[in-house]
DRENKE-664067 format. One record per atom (N, C-alpha, C, O): residue number from 1; residue in three letters; atom name; x, y, z. Coordinates in nm, 3 decimals, padded with zeros to 5 digits. Layout:
BEGIN
PT num residuo atomo       u       v       w
PT NUM     ALA    CA       X       Y       Z
...
END
This chain:
BEGIN
PT num residuo atomo       u       v       w
PT   1     MET     N -23.323 -02.708  14.704
PT   1     MET    CA -23.393 -02.582  14.722
PT   1     MET     C -23.415 -02.564  14.872
PT   1     MET     O -23.463 -02.654  14.939
PT   2     THR     N -23.380 -02.448  14.923
PT   2     THR    CA -23.397 -02.422  15.066
PT   2     THR     C -23.546 -02.408  15.099
PT   2     THR     O -23.629 -02.388  15.009
PT   3     ASP     N -23.578 -02.418  15.225
PT   3     ASP    CA -23.719 -02.408  15.268
PT   3     ASP     C -23.780 -02.274  15.231
PT   3     ASP     O -23.893 -02.268  15.182
PT   4     SER     N -23.706 -02.166  15.254
PT   4     SER    CA -23.762 -02.034  15.224
PT   4     SER     C -23.777 -02.013  15.074
PT   4     SER     O -23.872 -01.951  15.029
PT   5     LEU     N -23.681 -02.065  14.998
PT   5     LEU    CA -23.692 -02.055  14.853
PT   5     LEU     C -23.807 -02.139  14.801
PT   5     LEU     O -23.879 -02.097  14.710
PT   6     ALA     N -23.826 -02.258  14.857
PT   6     ALA    CA -23.937 -02.344  14.817
PT   6     ALA     C -24.070 -02.277  14.847
PT   6     ALA     O -24.161 -02.280  14.765
PT   7     TYR     N -24.083 -02.217  14.964
PT   7     TYR    CA -24.207 -02.148  15.002
PT   7     TYR     C -24.236 -02.035  14.904
PT   7     TYR     O -24.349 -02.021  14.857
PT   8     THR     N -24.135 -01.955  14.875
PT   8     THR    CA -24.152 -01.842  14.783
PT   8     THR     C -24.187 -01.890  14.643
PT   8     THR     O -24.273 -01.832  14.577
PT   9     TYR     N -24.121 -01.997  14.598
PT   9     TYR    CA -24.146 -02.049  14.464
PT   9     TYR     C -24.286 -02.107  14.452
PT   9     TYR     O -24.356 -02.079  14.354
PT  10     VAL     N -24.329 -02.186  14.548
PT  10     VAL    CA -24.463 -02.245  14.545
PT  10     VAL     C -24.568 -02.134  14.552
PT  10     VAL     O -24.670 -02.140  14.482
PT  11     LYS     N -24.545 -02.034  14.634
PT  11     LYS    CA -24.636 -01.920  14.644
PT  11     LYS     C -24.647 -01.849  14.509
PT  11     LYS     O -24.757 -01.812  14.467
PT  12     LEU     N -24.535 -01.828  14.442
PT  12     LEU    CA -24.534 -01.762  14.312
PT  12     LEU     C -24.610 -01.842  14.207
PT  12     LEU     O -24.690 -01.786  14.131
PT  13     VAL     N -24.588 -01.972  14.202
PT  13     VAL    CA -24.658 -02.058  14.106
PT  13     VAL     C -24.808 -02.057  14.135
PT  13     VAL     O -24.889 -02.046  14.043
PT  14     LEU     N -24.845 -02.067  14.261
PT  14     LEU    CA -24.986 -02.063  14.299
PT  14     LEU     C -25.049 -01.930  14.255
PT  14     LEU     O -25.160 -01.929  14.200
PT  15     GLU     N -24.981 -01.821  14.279
PT  15     GLU    CA -25.034 -01.689  14.244
PT  15     GLU     C -25.046 -01.672  14.092
PT  15     GLU     O -25.144 -01.614  14.045
PT  16     GLN     N -24.949 -01.720  14.017
PT  16     GLN    CA -24.950 -01.703  13.872
PT  16     GLN     C -25.045 -01.797  13.800
PT  16     GLN     O -25.112 -01.758  13.704
PT  17     GLU     N -25.052 -01.920  13.846
PT  17     GLU    CA -25.131 -02.021  13.775
PT  17     GLU     C -25.274 -02.036  13.827
PT  17     GLU     O -25.361 -02.082  13.754
PT  18     PHE     N -25.297 -01.998  13.951
PT  18     PHE    CA -25.429 -02.012  14.013
PT  18     PHE     C -25.465 -01.881  14.085
PT  18     PHE     O -25.486 -01.881  14.206
PT  19     PRO     N -25.473 -01.770  14.011
PT  19     PRO    CA -25.490 -01.639  14.076
PT  19     PRO     C -25.619 -01.625  14.157
PT  19     PRO     O -25.618 -01.561  14.263
PT  20     VAL     N -25.728 -01.683  14.111
PT  20     VAL    CA -25.854 -01.671  14.184
PT  20     VAL     C -25.844 -01.744  14.318
PT  20     VAL     O -25.882 -01.690  14.421
PT  21     ARG     N -25.792 -01.865  14.315
PT  21     ARG    CA -25.777 -01.942  14.440
PT  21     ARG     C -25.675 -01.877  14.533
PT  21     ARG     O -25.692 -01.876  14.654
PT  22     TYR     N -25.568 -01.822  14.474
PT  22     TYR    CA -25.467 -01.753  14.553
PT  22     TYR     C -25.530 -01.637  14.631
PT  22     TYR     O -25.508 -01.623  14.751
PT  23     HIS     N -25.606 -01.555  14.564
PT  23     HIS    CA -25.668 -01.441  14.630
PT  23     HIS     C -25.773 -01.485  14.732
PT  23     HIS     O -25.789 -01.421  14.835
PT  24     CYS     N -25.843 -01.592  14.703
PT  24     CYS    CA -25.938 -01.647  14.799
PT  24     CYS     C -25.865 -01.692  14.926
PT  24     CYS     O -25.911 -01.665  15.037
PT  25     LEU     N -25.751 -01.758  14.910
PT  25     LEU    CA -25.674 -01.803  15.026
PT  25     LEU     C -25.616 -01.686  15.104
PT  25     LEU     O -25.610 -01.691  15.227
PT  26     THR     N -25.575 -01.581  15.035
PT  26     THR    CA -25.524 -01.464  15.107
PT  26     THR     C -25.636 -01.391  15.180
PT  26     THR     O -25.616 -01.343  15.292
PT  27     ASN     N -25.753 -01.383  15.119
PT  27     ASN    CA -25.866 -01.314  15.182
PT  27     ASN     C -25.918 -01.388  15.304
PT  27     ASN     O -25.965 -01.325  15.399
PT  28     THR     N -25.909 -01.521  15.303
PT  28     THR    CA -25.955 -01.600  15.417
PT  28     THR     C -25.843 -01.628  15.516
PT  28     THR     O -25.863 -01.697  15.616
PT  29     ARG     N -25.726 -01.575  15.487
PT  29     ARG    CA -25.608 -01.590  15.574
PT  29     ARG     C -25.564 -01.734  15.591
PT  29     ARG     O -25.510 -01.771  15.695
PT  30     ASN     N -25.587 -01.816  15.488
PT  30     ASN    CA -25.545 -01.956  15.490
PT  30     ASN     C -25.424 -01.982  15.401
PT  30     ASN     O -25.381 -02.097  15.387
PT  31     LEU     N -25.370 -01.878  15.343
PT  31     LEU    CA -25.261 -01.897  15.246
PT  31     LEU     C -25.142 -01.968  15.306
PT  31     LEU     O -25.093 -02.066  15.249
PT  32     HIS     N -25.093 -01.923  15.419
PT  32     HIS    CA -24.976 -01.985  15.481
PT  32     HIS     C -25.001 -02.132  15.513
PT  32     HIS     O -24.917 -02.218  15.486
PT  33     TYR     N -25.115 -02.161  15.570
PT  33     TYR    CA -25.151 -02.299  15.605
PT  33     TYR     C -25.153 -02.389  15.482
PT  33     TYR     O -25.095 -02.498  15.482
PT  34     GLU     N -25.220 -02.344  15.376
PT  34     GLU    CA -25.232 -02.426  15.255
PT  34     GLU     C -25.098 -02.438  15.182
PT  34     GLU     O -25.067 -02.543  15.127
PT  35     LEU     N -25.019 -02.331  15.181
PT  35     LEU    CA -24.886 -02.339  15.121
PT  35     LEU     C -24.799 -02.441  15.194
PT  35     LEU     O -24.726 -02.517  15.131
PT  36     THR     N -24.808 -02.442  15.325
PT  36     THR    CA -24.732 -02.539  15.404
PT  36     THR     C -24.774 -02.682  15.368
PT  36     THR     O -24.688 -02.769  15.356
PT  37     ASN     N -24.902 -02.705  15.353
PT  37     ASN    CA -24.950 -02.838  15.314
PT  37     ASN     C -24.901 -02.877  15.174
PT  37     ASN     O -24.859 -02.990  15.152
PT  38     ILE     N -24.907 -02.783  15.081
PT  38     ILE    CA -24.861 -02.810  14.944
PT  38     ILE     C -24.712 -02.841  14.943
PT  38     ILE     O -24.668 -02.933  14.875
PT  39     ILE     N -24.635 -02.765  15.019
PT  39     ILE    CA -24.491 -02.788  15.024
PT  39     ILE     C -24.460 -02.926  15.083
PT  39     ILE     O -24.367 -02.992  15.038
PT  40     GLU     N -24.536 -02.968  15.182
PT  40     GLU    CA -24.516 -03.102  15.237
PT  40     GLU     C -24.542 -03.209  15.131
PT  40     GLU     O -24.470 -03.309  15.124
PT  41     LEU     N -24.644 -03.189  15.049
PT  41     LEU    CA -24.672 -03.283  14.941
PT  41     LEU     C -24.561 -03.284  14.836
PT  41     LEU     O -24.531 -03.388  14.777
PT  42     CYS     N -24.501 -03.169  14.814
PT  42     CYS    CA -24.401 -03.152  14.709
PT  42     CYS     C -24.258 -03.171  14.758
PT  42     CYS     O -24.164 -03.161  14.679
PT  43     ALA     N -24.238 -03.198  14.886
PT  43     ALA    CA -24.104 -03.202  14.944
PT  43     ALA     C -24.005 -03.288  14.866
PT  43     ALA     O -23.894 -03.242  14.838
PT  44     PRO     N -24.041 -03.412  14.828
PT  44     PRO    CA -23.945 -03.492  14.752
PT  44     PRO     C -23.912 -03.430  14.616
PT  44     PRO     O -23.799 -03.441  14.567
PT  45     LEU     N -24.009 -03.365  14.556
PT  45     LEU    CA -23.990 -03.302  14.426
PT  45     LEU     C -23.899 -03.180  14.437
PT  45     LEU     O -23.815 -03.157  14.350
PT  46     LEU     N -23.914 -03.102  14.542
PT  46     LEU    CA -23.839 -02.979  14.559
PT  46     LEU     C -23.696 -03.000  14.608
PT  46     LEU     O -23.611 -02.913  14.592
PT  47     LEU     N -23.670 -03.115  14.666
PT  47     LEU    CA -23.541 -03.143  14.724
PT  47     LEU     C -23.433 -03.146  14.616
PT  47     LEU     O -23.435 -03.232  14.528
PT  48     GLY     N -23.340 -03.055  14.623
PT  48     GLY    CA -23.225 -03.056  14.534
PT  48     GLY     C -23.249 -03.005  14.393
PT  48     GLY     O -23.158 -03.009  14.311
PT  49     LEU     N -23.368 -02.956  14.364
PT  49     LEU    CA -23.395 -02.906  14.230
PT  49     LEU     C -23.382 -02.755  14.225
PT  49     LEU     O -23.394 -02.686  14.326
PT  50     GLU     N -23.357 -02.706  14.105
PT  50     GLU    CA -23.344 -02.563  14.084
PT  50     GLU     C -23.476 -02.507  14.033
PT  50     GLU     O -23.548 -02.575  13.961
PT  51     GLU     N -23.508 -02.384  14.070
PT  51     GLU    CA -23.635 -02.324  14.033
PT  51     GLU     C -23.648 -02.297  13.884
PT  51     GLU     O -23.759 -02.278  13.835
PT  52     ASP     N -23.538 -02.293  13.809
PT  52     ASP    CA -23.547 -02.268  13.665
PT  52     ASP     C -23.572 -02.395  13.584
PT  52     ASP     O -23.574 -02.390  13.461
PT  53     ASP     N -23.590 -02.508  13.651
PT  53     ASP    CA -23.622 -02.634  13.584
PT  53     ASP     C -23.769 -02.631  13.541
PT  53     ASP     O -23.858 -02.628  13.627
PT  54     PRO     N -23.798 -02.630  13.408
PT  54     PRO    CA -23.937 -02.620  13.365
PT  54     PRO     C -24.022 -02.739  13.408
PT  54     PRO     O -24.142 -02.724  13.433
PT  55     PHE     N -23.963 -02.855  13.418
PT  55     PHE    CA -24.040 -02.972  13.458
PT  55     PHE     C -24.084 -02.963  13.604
PT  55     PHE     O -24.189 -03.015  13.641
PT  56     LEU     N -24.004 -02.897  13.686
PT  56     LEU    CA -24.042 -02.874  13.825
PT  56     LEU     C -24.171 -02.791  13.830
PT  56     LEU     O -24.263 -02.823  13.905
PT  57     ARG     N -24.176 -02.688  13.750
PT  57     ARG    CA -24.295 -02.601  13.747
PT  57     ARG     C -24.418 -02.680  13.703
PT  57     ARG     O -24.524 -02.667  13.763
PT  58     TYR     N -24.405 -02.760  13.599
PT  58     TYR    CA -24.519 -02.839  13.549
PT  58     TYR     C -24.567 -02.939  13.653
PT  58     TYR     O -24.687 -02.955  13.674
PT  59     GLU     N -24.475 -03.006  13.717
PT  59     GLU    CA -24.511 -03.102  13.822
PT  59     GLU     C -24.580 -03.031  13.938
PT  59     GLU     O -24.680 -03.080  13.992
PT  60     LEU     N -24.528 -02.917  13.974
PT  60     LEU    CA -24.584 -02.839  14.083
PT  60     LEU     C -24.726 -02.792  14.050
PT  60     LEU     O -24.814 -02.796  14.136
PT  61     ILE     N -24.747 -02.747  13.928
PT  61     ILE    CA -24.882 -02.705  13.885
PT  61     ILE     C -24.979 -02.821  13.898
PT  61     ILE     O -25.092 -02.803  13.945
PT  62     GLY     N -24.937 -02.940  13.856
PT  62     GLY    CA -25.023 -03.058  13.867
PT  62     GLY     C -25.057 -03.092  14.011
PT  62     GLY     O -25.172 -03.123  14.042
PT  63     ILE     N -24.958 -03.087  14.098
PT  63     ILE    CA -24.981 -03.118  14.239
PT  63     ILE     C -25.074 -03.016  14.302
PT  63     ILE     O -25.165 -03.052  14.377
PT  64     ILE     N -25.052 -02.889  14.272
PT  64     ILE    CA -25.138 -02.783  14.327
PT  64     ILE     C -25.281 -02.799  14.276
PT  64     ILE     O -25.376 -02.782  14.353
PT  65     ALA     N -25.297 -02.831  14.148
PT  65     ALA    CA -25.431 -02.847  14.091
PT  65     ALA     C -25.507 -02.958  14.162
PT  65     ALA     O -25.625 -02.942  14.195
PT  66     VAL     N -25.441 -03.070  14.184
PT  66     VAL    CA -25.505 -03.182  14.254
PT  66     VAL     C -25.538 -03.143  14.398
PT  66     VAL     O -25.646 -03.173  14.448
PT  67     TYR     N -25.445 -03.078  14.464
PT  67     TYR    CA -25.467 -03.035  14.603
PT  67     TYR     C -25.586 -02.941  14.612
PT  67     TYR     O -25.672 -02.958  14.699
PT  68     LEU     N -25.592 -02.842  14.526
PT  68     LEU    CA -25.701 -02.745  14.529
PT  68     LEU     C -25.835 -02.811  14.496
PT  68     LEU     O -25.939 -02.774  14.551
PT  69     GLN     N -25.832 -02.909  14.407
PT  69     GLN    CA -25.955 -02.980  14.372
PT  69     GLN     C -26.007 -03.058  14.492
PT  69     GLN     O -26.128 -03.068  14.513
PT  70     GLU     N -25.916 -03.114  14.571
PT  70     GLU    CA -25.956 -03.189  14.691
PT  70     GLU     C -26.013 -03.097  14.800
PT  70     GLU     O -26.086 -03.144  14.887
PT  71     LEU     N -25.980 -02.968  14.794
PT  71     LEU    CA -26.036 -02.873  14.891
PT  71     LEU     C -26.181 -02.836  14.862
PT  71     LEU     O -26.252 -02.788  14.949
PT  72     GLU     N -26.224 -02.859  14.739
PT  72     GLU    CA -26.360 -02.823  14.699
PT  72     GLU     C -26.461 -02.904  14.779
PT  72     GLU     O -26.439 -03.023  14.803
PT  73     PRO     N -26.570 -02.842  14.820
PT  73     PRO    CA -26.674 -02.916  14.893
PT  73     PRO     C -26.729 -03.032  14.809
PT  73     PRO     O -26.750 -03.019  14.688
PT  74     GLY     N -26.751 -03.142  14.874
PT  74     GLY    CA -26.806 -03.259  14.804
PT  74     GLY     C -26.701 -03.355  14.752
PT  74     GLY     O -26.736 -03.458  14.695
PT  75     ASN     N -26.573 -03.323  14.770
PT  75     ASN    CA -26.466 -03.413  14.724
PT  75     ASN     C -26.404 -03.486  14.839
PT  75     ASN     O -26.313 -03.566  14.820
END
């Protein structure tokens, strides 16, 4: 998966699966920064995979959920 495709795909999954957090990140102008961090965490997973692989989406949702949970105050 190319870098631009990975960015677009991760952004789409974040927007669809975590809409409240997505809008919060866009409103605070942190979306690009946080997407870049998530993509770095997912880099081995995204390498060479196709976006229509359902297991990729499930793994990505799990990684994003853990990442967003770590952003919460007190964690």
